[in-house]
mmCIF file of the N, C-alpha and C atoms, coordinates in Angstrom:
data_MODEL
# 
_entry.id   MODEL 
# 
loop_
_atom_site.group_PDB 
_atom_site.id 
_atom_site.type_symbol 
_atom_site.label_atom_id 
_atom_site.label_alt_id 
_atom_site.label_comp_id 
_atom_site.label_asym_id 
_atom_site.label_entity_id 
_atom_site.label_seq_id 
_atom_site.pdbx_PDB_ins_code 
_atom_site.Cartn_x 
_atom_site.Cartn_y 
_atom_site.Cartn_z 
_atom_site.occupancy 
_atom_site.B_iso_or_equiv 
_atom_site.pdbx_formal_charge 
_atom_site.auth_seq_id 
_atom_site.auth_comp_id 
_atom_site.auth_asym_id 
_atom_site.auth_atom_id 
_atom_site.pdbx_PDB_model_num 
ATOM 1   N N  . MET A 1 1  ? -23.781 -19.027 -20.443 1.00 0.00 ? 1  MET A N  1 
ATOM 2   C CA . MET A 1 1  ? -22.484 -19.146 -20.878 1.00 0.00 ? 1  MET A CA 1 
ATOM 3   C C  . MET A 1 1  ? -22.051 -17.907 -21.748 1.00 0.00 ? 1  MET A C  1 
ATOM 4   N N  . ASN A 1 2  ? -23.022 -17.378 -22.569 1.00 0.00 ? 2  ASN A N  1 
ATOM 5   C CA . ASN A 1 2  ? -22.792 -16.169 -23.396 1.00 0.00 ? 2  ASN A CA 1 
ATOM 6   C C  . ASN A 1 2  ? -22.327 -15.019 -22.616 1.00 0.00 ? 2  ASN A C  1 
ATOM 7   N N  . ARG A 1 3  ? -23.047 -14.922 -21.436 1.00 0.00 ? 3  ARG A N  1 
ATOM 8   C CA . ARG A 1 3  ? -22.649 -13.781 -20.437 1.00 0.00 ? 3  ARG A CA 1 
ATOM 9   C C  . ARG A 1 3  ? -21.387 -13.842 -20.040 1.00 0.00 ? 3  ARG A C  1 
ATOM 10  N N  . LEU A 1 4  ? -20.772 -14.944 -19.782 1.00 0.00 ? 4  LEU A N  1 
ATOM 11  C CA . LEU A 1 4  ? -19.391 -15.060 -19.429 1.00 0.00 ? 4  LEU A CA 1 
ATOM 12  C C  . LEU A 1 4  ? -18.528 -14.762 -20.387 1.00 0.00 ? 4  LEU A C  1 
ATOM 13  N N  . ILE A 1 5  ? -18.583 -15.276 -21.609 1.00 0.00 ? 5  ILE A N  1 
ATOM 14  C CA . ILE A 1 5  ? -17.937 -14.958 -22.747 1.00 0.00 ? 5  ILE A CA 1 
ATOM 15  C C  . ILE A 1 5  ? -17.882 -13.415 -23.100 1.00 0.00 ? 5  ILE A C  1 
ATOM 16  N N  . THR A 1 6  ? -18.990 -12.902 -22.859 1.00 0.00 ? 6  THR A N  1 
ATOM 17  C CA . THR A 1 6  ? -19.160 -11.334 -23.047 1.00 0.00 ? 6  THR A CA 1 
ATOM 18  C C  . THR A 1 6  ? -18.400 -10.564 -22.088 1.00 0.00 ? 6  THR A C  1 
ATOM 19  N N  . PHE A 1 7  ? -18.390 -11.101 -20.795 1.00 0.00 ? 7  PHE A N  1 
ATOM 20  C CA . PHE A 1 7  ? -17.829 -10.542 -19.718 1.00 0.00 ? 7  PHE A CA 1 
ATOM 21  C C  . PHE A 1 7  ? -16.305 -10.376 -20.050 1.00 0.00 ? 7  PHE A C  1 
ATOM 22  N N  . PHE A 1 8  ? -15.649 -11.642 -20.352 1.00 0.00 ? 8  PHE A N  1 
ATOM 23  C CA . PHE A 1 8  ? -14.280 -11.687 -20.552 1.00 0.00 ? 8  PHE A CA 1 
ATOM 24  C C  . PHE A 1 8  ? -13.858 -10.924 -21.727 1.00 0.00 ? 8  PHE A C  1 
ATOM 25  N N  . ARG A 1 9  ? -14.609 -10.852 -22.757 1.00 0.00 ? 9  ARG A N  1 
ATOM 26  C CA . ARG A 1 9  ? -14.335 -10.122 -24.013 1.00 0.00 ? 9  ARG A CA 1 
ATOM 27  C C  . ARG A 1 9  ? -14.263 -8.559  -23.566 1.00 0.00 ? 9  ARG A C  1 
ATOM 28  N N  . ASP A 1 10 ? -15.233 -8.143  -22.766 1.00 0.00 ? 10 ASP A N  1 
ATOM 29  C CA . ASP A 1 10 ? -15.272 -6.676  -22.362 1.00 0.00 ? 10 ASP A CA 1 
ATOM 30  C C  . ASP A 1 10 ? -14.143 -6.450  -21.358 1.00 0.00 ? 10 ASP A C  1 
ATOM 31  N N  . VAL A 1 11 ? -13.693 -7.400  -20.601 1.00 0.00 ? 11 VAL A N  1 
ATOM 32  C CA . VAL A 1 11 ? -12.445 -7.141  -19.675 1.00 0.00 ? 11 VAL A CA 1 
ATOM 33  C C  . VAL A 1 11 ? -11.239 -7.017  -20.512 1.00 0.00 ? 11 VAL A C  1 
ATOM 34  N N  . ARG A 1 12 ? -11.142 -7.718  -21.507 1.00 0.00 ? 12 ARG A N  1 
ATOM 35  C CA . ARG A 1 12 ? -9.965  -7.820  -22.481 1.00 0.00 ? 12 ARG A CA 1 
ATOM 36  C C  . ARG A 1 12 ? -10.024 -6.333  -23.238 1.00 0.00 ? 12 ARG A C  1 
ATOM 37  N N  . LEU A 1 13 ? -11.156 -5.867  -23.586 1.00 0.00 ? 13 LEU A N  1 
ATOM 38  C CA . LEU A 1 13 ? -11.034 -4.591  -24.267 1.00 0.00 ? 13 LEU A CA 1 
ATOM 39  C C  . LEU A 1 13 ? -10.884 -3.425  -23.314 1.00 0.00 ? 13 LEU A C  1 
ATOM 40  N N  . GLU A 1 14 ? -11.221 -3.514  -22.167 1.00 0.00 ? 14 GLU A N  1 
ATOM 41  C CA . GLU A 1 14 ? -10.854 -2.627  -21.030 1.00 0.00 ? 14 GLU A CA 1 
ATOM 42  C C  . GLU A 1 14 ? -9.410  -2.502  -20.775 1.00 0.00 ? 14 GLU A C  1 
ATOM 43  N N  . LEU A 1 15 ? -8.892  -3.653  -20.632 1.00 0.00 ? 15 LEU A N  1 
ATOM 44  C CA . LEU A 1 15 ? -7.503  -3.782  -20.368 1.00 0.00 ? 15 LEU A CA 1 
ATOM 45  C C  . LEU A 1 15 ? -6.575  -3.070  -21.504 1.00 0.00 ? 15 LEU A C  1 
ATOM 46  N N  . LYS A 1 16 ? -7.012  -3.169  -22.598 1.00 0.00 ? 16 LYS A N  1 
ATOM 47  C CA . LYS A 1 16 ? -6.404  -2.574  -23.831 1.00 0.00 ? 16 LYS A CA 1 
ATOM 48  C C  . LYS A 1 16 ? -6.320  -1.027  -23.622 1.00 0.00 ? 16 LYS A C  1 
ATOM 49  N N  . ARG A 1 17 ? -7.353  -0.491  -22.981 1.00 0.00 ? 17 ARG A N  1 
ATOM 50  C CA . ARG A 1 17 ? -7.469  0.953   -22.749 1.00 0.00 ? 17 ARG A CA 1 
ATOM 51  C C  . ARG A 1 17 ? -6.625  1.417   -21.588 1.00 0.00 ? 17 ARG A C  1 
ATOM 52  N N  . VAL A 1 18 ? -6.199  0.590   -20.789 1.00 0.00 ? 18 VAL A N  1 
ATOM 53  C CA . VAL A 1 18 ? -5.453  0.979   -19.515 1.00 0.00 ? 18 VAL A CA 1 
ATOM 54  C C  . VAL A 1 18 ? -4.250  1.623   -19.937 1.00 0.00 ? 18 VAL A C  1 
ATOM 55  N N  . THR A 1 19 ? -3.805  2.665   -19.362 1.00 0.00 ? 19 THR A N  1 
ATOM 56  C CA . THR A 1 19 ? -2.393  3.294   -19.436 1.00 0.00 ? 19 THR A CA 1 
ATOM 57  C C  . THR A 1 19 ? -1.590  2.767   -18.439 1.00 0.00 ? 19 THR A C  1 
ATOM 58  N N  . TRP A 1 20 ? -0.592  1.895   -18.766 1.00 0.00 ? 20 TRP A N  1 
ATOM 59  C CA . TRP A 1 20 ? 0.185   1.127   -17.795 1.00 0.00 ? 20 TRP A CA 1 
ATOM 60  C C  . TRP A 1 20 ? 1.430   2.073   -17.555 1.00 0.00 ? 20 TRP A C  1 
ATOM 61  N N  . PRO A 1 21 ? 1.835   2.119   -16.167 1.00 0.00 ? 21 PRO A N  1 
ATOM 62  C CA . PRO A 1 21 ? 2.990   2.894   -15.869 1.00 0.00 ? 21 PRO A CA 1 
ATOM 63  C C  . PRO A 1 21 ? 4.275   2.388   -16.419 1.00 0.00 ? 21 PRO A C  1 
ATOM 64  N N  . ASN A 1 22 ? 5.269   3.301   -16.622 1.00 0.00 ? 22 ASN A N  1 
ATOM 65  C CA . ASN A 1 22 ? 6.489   2.840   -17.115 1.00 0.00 ? 22 ASN A CA 1 
ATOM 66  C C  . ASN A 1 22 ? 7.454   2.614   -16.017 1.00 0.00 ? 22 ASN A C  1 
ATOM 67  N N  . LYS A 1 23 ? 8.729   2.100   -16.382 1.00 0.00 ? 23 LYS A N  1 
ATOM 68  C CA . LYS A 1 23 ? 9.501   1.584   -15.281 1.00 0.00 ? 23 LYS A CA 1 
ATOM 69  C C  . LYS A 1 23 ? 9.854   2.638   -14.289 1.00 0.00 ? 23 LYS A C  1 
ATOM 70  N N  . ASP A 1 24 ? 10.160  3.959   -14.783 1.00 0.00 ? 24 ASP A N  1 
ATOM 71  C CA . ASP A 1 24 ? 10.591  4.995   -13.882 1.00 0.00 ? 24 ASP A CA 1 
ATOM 72  C C  . ASP A 1 24 ? 9.430   5.284   -12.938 1.00 0.00 ? 24 ASP A C  1 
ATOM 73  N N  . GLN A 1 25 ? 8.133   5.286   -13.430 1.00 0.00 ? 25 GLN A N  1 
ATOM 74  C CA . GLN A 1 25 ? 6.901   5.661   -12.575 1.00 0.00 ? 25 GLN A CA 1 
ATOM 75  C C  . GLN A 1 25 ? 6.721   4.561   -11.490 1.00 0.00 ? 25 GLN A C  1 
ATOM 76  N N  . ILE A 1 26 ? 7.121   3.270   -11.892 1.00 0.00 ? 26 ILE A N  1 
ATOM 77  C CA . ILE A 1 26 ? 6.858   2.228   -10.936 1.00 0.00 ? 26 ILE A CA 1 
ATOM 78  C C  . ILE A 1 26 ? 8.073   2.365   -9.739  1.00 0.00 ? 26 ILE A C  1 
ATOM 79  N N  . MET A 1 27 ? 9.250   2.687   -10.390 1.00 0.00 ? 27 MET A N  1 
ATOM 80  C CA . MET A 1 27 ? 10.437  2.863   -9.282  1.00 0.00 ? 27 MET A CA 1 
ATOM 81  C C  . MET A 1 27 ? 10.098  4.031   -8.323  1.00 0.00 ? 27 MET A C  1 
ATOM 82  N N  . SER A 1 28 ? 9.620   5.071   -8.842  1.00 0.00 ? 28 SER A N  1 
ATOM 83  C CA . SER A 1 28 ? 9.324   6.285   -7.982  1.00 0.00 ? 28 SER A CA 1 
ATOM 84  C C  . SER A 1 28 ? 8.247   5.917   -6.950  1.00 0.00 ? 28 SER A C  1 
ATOM 85  N N  . ALA A 1 29 ? 7.126   5.352   -7.404  1.00 0.00 ? 29 ALA A N  1 
ATOM 86  C CA . ALA A 1 29 ? 6.141   4.972   -6.598  1.00 0.00 ? 29 ALA A CA 1 
ATOM 87  C C  . ALA A 1 29 ? 6.544   3.877   -5.439  1.00 0.00 ? 29 ALA A C  1 
ATOM 88  N N  . THR A 1 30 ? 7.351   3.080   -5.961  1.00 0.00 ? 30 THR A N  1 
ATOM 89  C CA . THR A 1 30 ? 7.807   2.065   -4.884  1.00 0.00 ? 30 THR A CA 1 
ATOM 90  C C  . THR A 1 30 ? 8.722   2.566   -3.904  1.00 0.00 ? 30 THR A C  1 
ATOM 91  N N  . ILE A 1 31 ? 9.495   3.600   -4.186  1.00 0.00 ? 31 ILE A N  1 
ATOM 92  C CA . ILE A 1 31 ? 10.423  4.321   -3.204  1.00 0.00 ? 31 ILE A CA 1 
ATOM 93  C C  . ILE A 1 31 ? 9.486   5.104   -2.439  1.00 0.00 ? 31 ILE A C  1 
ATOM 94  N N  . VAL A 1 32 ? 8.467   5.836   -2.874  1.00 0.00 ? 32 VAL A N  1 
ATOM 95  C CA . VAL A 1 32 ? 7.522   6.587   -1.963  1.00 0.00 ? 32 VAL A CA 1 
ATOM 96  C C  . VAL A 1 32 ? 6.998   5.622   -0.929  1.00 0.00 ? 32 VAL A C  1 
ATOM 97  N N  . VAL A 1 33 ? 6.410   4.520   -1.427  1.00 0.00 ? 33 VAL A N  1 
ATOM 98  C CA . VAL A 1 33 ? 5.882   3.551   -0.445  1.00 0.00 ? 33 VAL A CA 1 
ATOM 99  C C  . VAL A 1 33 ? 6.808   3.042   0.556   1.00 0.00 ? 33 VAL A C  1 
ATOM 100 N N  . ILE A 1 34 ? 8.089   2.811   0.190   1.00 0.00 ? 34 ILE A N  1 
ATOM 101 C CA . ILE A 1 34 ? 9.071   2.228   1.104   1.00 0.00 ? 34 ILE A CA 1 
ATOM 102 C C  . ILE A 1 34 ? 9.427   3.327   2.189   1.00 0.00 ? 34 ILE A C  1 
ATOM 103 N N  . VAL A 1 35 ? 9.620   4.470   1.756   1.00 0.00 ? 35 VAL A N  1 
ATOM 104 C CA . VAL A 1 35 ? 9.935   5.655   2.598   1.00 0.00 ? 35 VAL A CA 1 
ATOM 105 C C  . VAL A 1 35 ? 8.828   5.802   3.462   1.00 0.00 ? 35 VAL A C  1 
ATOM 106 N N  . ALA A 1 36 ? 7.614   5.946   3.045   1.00 0.00 ? 36 ALA A N  1 
ATOM 107 C CA . ALA A 1 36 ? 6.350   6.183   3.868   1.00 0.00 ? 36 ALA A CA 1 
ATOM 108 C C  . ALA A 1 36 ? 6.141   4.952   4.860   1.00 0.00 ? 36 ALA A C  1 
ATOM 109 N N  . THR A 1 37 ? 6.448   3.820   4.684   1.00 0.00 ? 37 THR A N  1 
ATOM 110 C CA . THR A 1 37 ? 6.328   2.639   5.509   1.00 0.00 ? 37 THR A CA 1 
ATOM 111 C C  . THR A 1 37 ? 7.386   2.852   6.555   1.00 0.00 ? 37 THR A C  1 
ATOM 112 N N  . LEU A 1 38 ? 8.735   3.170   6.189   1.00 0.00 ? 38 LEU A N  1 
ATOM 113 C CA . LEU A 1 38 ? 9.535   3.381   7.232   1.00 0.00 ? 38 LEU A CA 1 
ATOM 114 C C  . LEU A 1 38 ? 9.272   4.510   8.193   1.00 0.00 ? 38 LEU A C  1 
ATOM 115 N N  . ILE A 1 39 ? 8.883   5.631   7.706   1.00 0.00 ? 39 ILE A N  1 
ATOM 116 C CA . ILE A 1 39 ? 8.547   6.643   8.577   1.00 0.00 ? 39 ILE A CA 1 
ATOM 117 C C  . ILE A 1 39 ? 7.336   6.386   9.550   1.00 0.00 ? 39 ILE A C  1 
ATOM 118 N N  . LEU A 1 40 ? 6.346   5.648   8.968   1.00 0.00 ? 40 LEU A N  1 
ATOM 119 C CA . LEU A 1 40 ? 5.188   5.284   9.777   1.00 0.00 ? 40 LEU A CA 1 
ATOM 120 C C  . LEU A 1 40 ? 5.611   4.314   10.972  1.00 0.00 ? 40 LEU A C  1 
ATOM 121 N N  . SER A 1 41 ? 6.373   3.278   10.434  1.00 0.00 ? 41 SER A N  1 
ATOM 122 C CA . SER A 1 41 ? 6.829   2.299   11.353  1.00 0.00 ? 41 SER A CA 1 
ATOM 123 C C  . SER A 1 41 ? 7.709   2.825   12.462  1.00 0.00 ? 41 SER A C  1 
ATOM 124 N N  . ALA A 1 42 ? 8.577   3.859   12.286  1.00 0.00 ? 42 ALA A N  1 
ATOM 125 C CA . ALA A 1 42 ? 9.369   4.446   13.200  1.00 0.00 ? 42 ALA A CA 1 
ATOM 126 C C  . ALA A 1 42 ? 8.461   5.220   14.095  1.00 0.00 ? 42 ALA A C  1 
ATOM 127 N N  . TYR A 1 43 ? 7.459   6.018   13.588  1.00 0.00 ? 43 TYR A N  1 
ATOM 128 C CA . TYR A 1 43 ? 6.584   6.718   14.432  1.00 0.00 ? 43 TYR A CA 1 
ATOM 129 C C  . TYR A 1 43 ? 5.823   5.851   15.379  1.00 0.00 ? 43 TYR A C  1 
ATOM 130 N N  . LEU A 1 44 ? 5.370   4.789   14.917  1.00 0.00 ? 44 LEU A N  1 
ATOM 131 C CA . LEU A 1 44 ? 4.482   3.833   15.709  1.00 0.00 ? 44 LEU A CA 1 
ATOM 132 C C  . LEU A 1 44 ? 5.318   3.151   16.737  1.00 0.00 ? 44 LEU A C  1 
ATOM 133 N N  . GLY A 1 45 ? 6.671   2.956   16.412  1.00 0.00 ? 45 GLY A N  1 
ATOM 134 C CA . GLY A 1 45 ? 7.650   2.180   17.308  1.00 0.00 ? 45 GLY A CA 1 
ATOM 135 C C  . GLY A 1 45 ? 7.847   3.251   18.553  1.00 0.00 ? 45 GLY A C  1 
ATOM 136 N N  . VAL A 1 46 ? 7.946   4.568   18.211  1.00 0.00 ? 46 VAL A N  1 
ATOM 137 C CA . VAL A 1 46 ? 8.274   5.580   19.230  1.00 0.00 ? 46 VAL A CA 1 
ATOM 138 C C  . VAL A 1 46 ? 6.929   5.764   20.171  1.00 0.00 ? 46 VAL A C  1 
ATOM 139 N N  . VAL A 1 47 ? 5.741   5.751   19.471  1.00 0.00 ? 47 VAL A N  1 
ATOM 140 C CA . VAL A 1 47 ? 4.542   5.795   20.232  1.00 0.00 ? 47 VAL A CA 1 
ATOM 141 C C  . VAL A 1 47 ? 4.395   4.752   21.157  1.00 0.00 ? 47 VAL A C  1 
ATOM 142 N N  . ASP A 1 48 ? 4.632   3.533   20.643  1.00 0.00 ? 48 ASP A N  1 
ATOM 143 C CA . ASP A 1 48 ? 4.446   2.288   21.424  1.00 0.00 ? 48 ASP A CA 1 
ATOM 144 C C  . ASP A 1 48 ? 5.457   2.197   22.594  1.00 0.00 ? 48 ASP A C  1 
ATOM 145 N N  . ARG A 1 49 ? 6.687   2.696   22.418  1.00 0.00 ? 49 ARG A N  1 
ATOM 146 C CA . ARG A 1 49 ? 7.630   2.784   23.524  1.00 0.00 ? 49 ARG A CA 1 
ATOM 147 C C  . ARG A 1 49 ? 7.183   3.728   24.612  1.00 0.00 ? 49 ARG A C  1 
ATOM 148 N N  . LEU A 1 50 ? 6.676   5.014   24.165  1.00 0.00 ? 50 LEU A N  1 
ATOM 149 C CA . LEU A 1 50 ? 6.161   5.925   25.068  1.00 0.00 ? 50 LEU A CA 1 
ATOM 150 C C  . LEU A 1 50 ? 4.947   5.364   25.984  1.00 0.00 ? 50 LEU A C  1 
ATOM 151 N N  . PHE A 1 51 ? 4.135   4.729   25.248  1.00 0.00 ? 51 PHE A N  1 
ATOM 152 C CA . PHE A 1 51 ? 2.929   4.207   25.922  1.00 0.00 ? 51 PHE A CA 1 
ATOM 153 C C  . PHE A 1 51 ? 3.371   3.124   26.895  1.00 0.00 ? 51 PHE A C  1 
ATOM 154 N N  . SER A 1 52 ? 4.305   2.275   26.668  1.00 0.00 ? 52 SER A N  1 
ATOM 155 C CA . SER A 1 52 ? 4.804   1.182   27.334  1.00 0.00 ? 52 SER A CA 1 
ATOM 156 C C  . SER A 1 52 ? 5.411   1.704   28.634  1.00 0.00 ? 52 SER A C  1 
ATOM 157 N N  . LEU A 1 53 ? 6.202   2.897   28.467  1.00 0.00 ? 53 LEU A N  1 
ATOM 158 C CA . LEU A 1 53 ? 6.798   3.507   29.581  1.00 0.00 ? 53 LEU A CA 1 
ATOM 159 C C  . LEU A 1 53 ? 5.875   4.038   30.512  1.00 0.00 ? 53 LEU A C  1 
ATOM 160 N N  . LEU A 1 54 ? 4.952   4.737   29.895  1.00 0.00 ? 54 LEU A N  1 
ATOM 161 C CA . LEU A 1 54 ? 3.882   5.462   30.792  1.00 0.00 ? 54 LEU A CA 1 
ATOM 162 C C  . LEU A 1 54 ? 3.074   4.328   31.576  1.00 0.00 ? 54 LEU A C  1 
ATOM 163 N N  . LEU A 1 55 ? 2.781   3.236   30.939  1.00 0.00 ? 55 LEU A N  1 
ATOM 164 C CA . LEU A 1 55 ? 2.083   2.118   31.583  1.00 0.00 ? 55 LEU A CA 1 
ATOM 165 C C  . LEU A 1 55 ? 2.743   1.527   32.681  1.00 0.00 ? 55 LEU A C  1 
ATOM 166 N N  . ARG A 1 56 ? 4.025   1.290   32.452  1.00 0.00 ? 56 ARG A N  1 
ATOM 167 C CA . ARG A 1 56 ? 4.943   0.852   33.566  1.00 0.00 ? 56 ARG A CA 1 
ATOM 168 C C  . ARG A 1 56 ? 4.893   1.725   34.761  1.00 0.00 ? 56 ARG A C  1 
ATOM 169 N N  . PHE A 1 57 ? 5.098   3.084   34.428  1.00 0.00 ? 57 PHE A N  1 
ATOM 170 C CA . PHE A 1 57 ? 5.144   4.253   35.367  1.00 0.00 ? 57 PHE A CA 1 
ATOM 171 C C  . PHE A 1 57 ? 3.908   4.124   36.175  1.00 0.00 ? 57 PHE A C  1 
ATOM 172 N N  . ALA A 1 58 ? 2.623   3.981   35.425  1.00 0.00 ? 58 ALA A N  1 
ATOM 173 C CA . ALA A 1 58 ? 1.395   4.048   36.149  1.00 0.00 ? 58 ALA A CA 1 
ATOM 174 C C  . ALA A 1 58 ? 1.106   2.861   37.001  1.00 0.00 ? 58 ALA A C  1 
ATOM 175 N N  . LEU A 1 59 ? 1.785   1.668   36.599  1.00 0.00 ? 59 LEU A N  1 
ATOM 176 C CA . LEU A 1 59 ? 1.413   0.448   37.433  1.00 0.00 ? 59 LEU A CA 1 
ATOM 177 C C  . LEU A 1 59 ? 2.416   0.310   38.592  1.00 0.00 ? 59 LEU A C  1 
ATOM 178 N N  . LYS A 1 60 ? 3.327   1.144   38.733  1.00 0.00 ? 60 LYS A N  1 
ATOM 179 C CA . LYS A 1 60 ? 4.286   0.870   39.867  1.00 0.00 ? 60 LYS A CA 1 
ATOM 180 C C  . LYS A 1 60 ? 3.601   1.414   41.205  1.00 0.00 ? 60 LYS A C  1 
# 
């Protein structure tokens, strides 16, 4: 039981040392993630369409 209490006490101390991002940093990071996701999904959609067309052509 003492080990568990010590663990949670250490976790609490570590969380006090964490440098948390501010609102502007969170917004910037969120925008980057959304844009990267949109770009990657568009790329994968194009590649999927190309492979689908190639497969249809090959199987005719």
